[in-house]
C-alpha positions in Angstrom: -43.0 54.2 14.9 -46.6 54.7 13.8 -46.1 58.4 13.4 -48.8 60.4 11.7 -47.8 63.0 9.1 -47.8 65.9 11.6 -45.4 64.0 13.9 -43.1 63.1 11.0 -43.1 66.7 9.9 -42.1 67.9 13.4 -39.3 65.3 13.6 -37.9 66.5 10.3 -38.1 70.1 11.4 -36.4 69.5 14.7 -33.7 67.4 13.0 -32.9 70.2 10.5 -33.0 72.9 13.2 -30.7 71.0 15.6 -28.2 70.4 12.8 -28.1 74.1 12.2 -28.2 75.2 15.8 -25.4 73.0 17.1 -22.1 74.9 17.2 -20.3 72.6 14.8 -16.8 73.5 13.5 -16.9 75.2 10.1 -20.7 75.3 9.8 -23.3 78.1 10.0 -24.9 78.3 13.5 -26.5 81.1 15.5 -23.2 82.7 16.3 -21.4 82.2 13.0 -22.6 82.7 9.5 -21.1 83.0 6.0 -21.1 86.1 3.8 -24.0 84.7 1.8 -25.7 82.4 4.3 -27.0 82.9 7.9 -28.6 80.8 10.6 -32.0 82.3 9.9 -31.8 80.9 6.3 -31.5 77.4 7.8 -34.4 78.1 10.1 -36.6 79.2 7.2 -35.6 76.3 5.0 -36.4 73.8 7.8 -39.9 75.3 8.2 -40.4 75.2 4.4 -39.3 71.7 3.6 -40.5 69.8 6.7 -44.2 69.6 5.5 -43.1 68.6 2.0 -40.7 65.9 3.1 -43.3 64.5 5.5 -45.5 63.7 2.4 -42.8 61.6 0.7 -44.6 58.3 1.2 -47.6 59.7 -0.6 -45.8 61.8 -3.3 -42.8 59.6 -4.0 -39.2 60.4 -3.6 -38.5 62.3 -6.9 -41.6 64.5 -6.7 -40.8 65.2 -3.0 -37.3 66.3 -3.7 -38.3 68.6 -6.5 -41.2 70.1 -4.5 -38.9 70.7 -1.5 -36.2 72.4 -3.6 -38.8 74.5 -5.4 -40.2 75.6 -2.0 -36.7 76.4 -0.8 -35.9 78.4 -3.9 -39.2 80.3 -3.7 -38.6 81.2 0.0 -34.9 81.9 0.0 -33.8 82.2 -3.6 -30.8 79.9 -3.4 -29.6 76.5 -2.3 -29.6 75.9 1.4 -30.6 72.2 1.9 -30.3 70.1 -1.2 -28.3 67.4 0.5 -30.7 67.3 3.5 -33.6 66.9 1.1 -32.0 64.2 -0.9 -31.2 62.2 2.3 -34.5 62.6 4.2 -36.9 62.1 1.3 -36.4 58.4 0.9 -36.2 57.9 4.7 -39.5 59.7 5.2 -41.1 57.5 2.4 -40.7 54.3 4.5 -44.1 53.2 5.7 -44.7 54.2 9.3 -45.2 50.6 10.5 -41.7 49.6 9.4 -38.3 50.4 10.9 -36.1 52.3 8.5 -33.6 49.5 8.4 -36.3 47.1 7.3 -38.0 49.4 4.8 -35.4 51.6 3.1 -34.3 48.9 0.7 -37.8 48.6 -0.8 -38.0 52.4 -1.2 -34.6 52.5 -3.0 -35.3 49.6 -5.2 -38.6 51.2 -6.2 -37.0 54.3 -7.5 -37.4 54.7 -11.3 -36.3 56.8 -14.2 -38.9 59.5 -13.5 -37.5 59.8 -9.9 -34.1 60.4 -11.5 -35.4 63.0 -13.9 -37.1 64.9 -11.1 -34.1 64.8 -8.9 -31.9 66.0 -11.7 -34.3 68.9 -12.2 -34.1 69.7 -8.5 -30.3 69.6 -8.6 -30.2 72.0 -11.6 -32.6 74.3 -9.8 -30.6 74.3 -6.5 -27.3 74.8 -8.5 -25.0 73.5 -5.7 -21.3 74.4 -5.7 -18.6 72.0 -6.7 -20.7 69.7 -8.9 -18.4 69.3 -11.8 -19.4 67.1 -14.8 -19.2 63.4 -15.7 -19.3 61.7 -19.0 -22.4 59.6 -18.5 -25.6 60.5 -16.7 -24.5 64.1 -15.9 -27.1 66.2 -14.3 -27.1 68.7 -17.2 -28.8 66.1 -19.4 -31.9 63.8 -19.0 -31.0 60.6 -17.1 -31.6 57.3 -18.8 -31.3 55.2 -15.7 -33.1 54.8 -12.4 -32.3 57.2 -9.5 -30.7 54.3 -7.6 -28.5 53.4 -10.6 -27.3 57.0 -11.1 -26.6 57.3 -7.4 -24.5 54.2 -7.6 -22.5 55.8 -10.4 -21.8 58.8 -8.2 -21.1 57.0 -4.9 -17.4 57.0 -5.3 -17.1 60.8 -5.0 -20.3 61.8 -3.3 -21.3 60.7 0.2 -25.0 61.4 -0.3 -25.0 59.2 -3.4 -23.1 56.6 -1.5 -25.9 56.4 1.1 -28.4 55.5 -1.7 -25.9 53.0 -3.0 -25.3 51.3 0.4 -28.9 51.3 1.7 -28.2 54.3 4.0 -25.8 52.3 6.0 -23.9 55.2 7.5 -27.0 57.2 8.4 -28.8 54.3 10.0 -25.8 52.8 11.8 -25.0 56.2 13.5 -28.7 56.9 14.2 -29.0 53.6 16.1 -25.7 53.9 18.0 -24.6 57.5 18.5 -27.3 58.7 21.0 -26.9 55.8 23.4 -25.6 58.2 26.0 -29.1 59.8 26.0 -28.4 63.6 25.9 -31.0 65.5 27.8 -30.0 69.2 28.3 -29.4 71.5 25.4 -25.7 71.6 26.3 -25.5 67.8 26.1 -27.4 67.8 22.7 -25.0 70.4 21.4 -21.9 68.4 22.5 -23.4 65.2 21.2 -24.0 66.7 17.7 -20.5 68.2 17.6 -19.1 64.8 18.6 -21.1 63.2 15.8 -19.6 65.7 13.3 -16.1 64.9 14.4 -16.6 61.2 14.2 -18.1 61.4 10.7 -15.4 63.7 9.4 -12.5 61.7 10.9 -13.8 58.4 9.5 -15.3 59.4 6.2 -14.0 62.9 5.3 -16.3 65.3 3.6 -17.1 65.0 -0.1 -18.1 68.6 -0.5 -14.6 69.7 0.7 -13.1 67.1 -1.7 -15.1 68.4 -4.7 -14.4 72.1 -4.0 -10.8 71.9 -2.7 -9.3 68.7 -3.9 -8.0 65.4 -2.4 -5.1 67.0 -0.5 -7.2 69.5 1.4 -9.9 66.9 2.0 -7.3 64.6 3.5 -6.0 67.4 5.8 -9.6 68.1 6.9 -9.9 64.5 7.9 -6.6 64.5 9.8 -7.5 67.6 11.7 -10.9 66.2 12.5 -9.3 63.1 13.9 -7.1 65.2 16.2 -10.1 67.2 17.3 -12.1 64.0 18.0 -9.3 62.6 20.1 -9.1 65.8 22.1 -12.8 66.0 22.5 -13.2 62.4 23.7 -10.4 62.9 26.2 -11.7 66.1 27.7 -15.4 66.3 26.4 -14.6 70.0 25.9 -15.8 72.0 22.9 -13.2 74.6 23.8 -10.2 72.4 23.4 -7.4 73.8 21.2 -7.8 71.1 18.6 -11.5 71.7 18.2 -11.1 75.5 18.1 -8.2 75.2 15.6 -10.4 72.9 13.3 -13.1 75.5 13.4 -10.8 78.3 12.5 -9.2 76.3 9.7 -12.5 75.2 8.2 -13.7 78.8 8.1 -10.6 79.9 6.2 -10.3 80.4 2.5 -13.7 82.1 2.2 -15.5 79.1 3.8 -14.5 76.8 0.9 -13.7 74.1 3.4 -17.2 74.1 4.9 -18.0 70.5 5.7 -21.5 70.7 4.2 -22.0 67.1 3.3 -21.3 66.1 6.9 -23.9 68.6 8.0 -26.4 67.0 5.7 -25.7 63.5 7.0 -26.2 64.8 10.6 -29.7 66.1 9.8 -30.6 62.7 8.3 -29.1 60.8 11.3 -31.0 63.0 13.7 -34.3 62.4 11.8 -33.7 58.6 11.6 -32.8 58.5 15.4 -36.0 60.3 16.2 -38.2 58.4 13.8 -37.1 54.9 15.0 -36.8 55.8 18.7 -33.1 55.7 19.1 -33.1 59.2 20.6 -35.6 60.9 22.8 -37.5 63.2 20.4 -39.6 65.1 23.0 -36.5 65.9 25.0 -34.6 67.0 21.8 -37.4 69.3 20.9 -37.5 70.9 24.3 -33.7 71.1 24.4 -33.7 72.8 21.0 -36.1 75.5 22.3 -33.9 76.0 25.3 -30.8 76.3 23.2 -32.4 78.8 20.8 -34.1 80.9 23.6 -31.4 81.0 26.3 -28.9 83.8 26.3 -26.6 81.3 28.1 -26.4 79.5 24.8 -23.5 81.8 23.9 -21.5 80.0 26.5 -21.2 76.8 24.3 -19.5 78.5 21.4 -16.6 76.4 20.3 -14.1 79.1 20.9 -14.3 82.9 20.5 -10.8 82.8 19.1 -12.4 82.2 15.7 -12.9 86.0 15.6 
């Protein structure tokens, strides 16, 4: 704790970059992109939003979210990181002398109608896919409740909203527990982040997949993730048939099954782990540089059979 703003900014940047760099099934990474989205887009977005998010304690959550999405839109012209911004902004607003678990409740309870209005504006600007509409407090209109209240309304079908509603229980629990094995090399960090993705998908599913593809496909994604998790934990191999098959399946149907909400949660978990000392930040930063710079990084691809 007791990070200054520059340290906080760097932790946010590294968390966002590691999320994008790890070779997670179904997501963009250095060796796999989408037709309209590439790894460099995530690199650029991390650079753009980290200094904005690091000012959340000063600016407030709503103003920070809108500023970060405006900066992303100006730099990239499309949505790259709305979920990440929504998750990290309240975490970064916790005073530096308090643990996240101790301080996040006060931040969430302090959110007001103006925060909701600014976040709604940010969501409209980002224009994420699969939003749909609701009868009350829809993002197309001005909210009449606090940001926490509207997030509680959406918690049933949106995992990011559910984090607000439950005091960031999933993010903070996994931040505190997942990195106990203390990864050190870039290979270990990559494997640890893929393992985290599989655990999250197997336990909670992915609400972006559910919104875009429906409950049946979301359920299948969860089952496939469970099989991949069991295979990974048995062999600790990213090249297992089940992990490779999950990657191929998630990338099918024009990437509609992209587990994007899980990716957002991973970025927030990494930041929280760095911020409260549950993971070795300096080691993670060096390992990230090694992963991005080393030609040997291609050896940790999940499986070339995706081609």
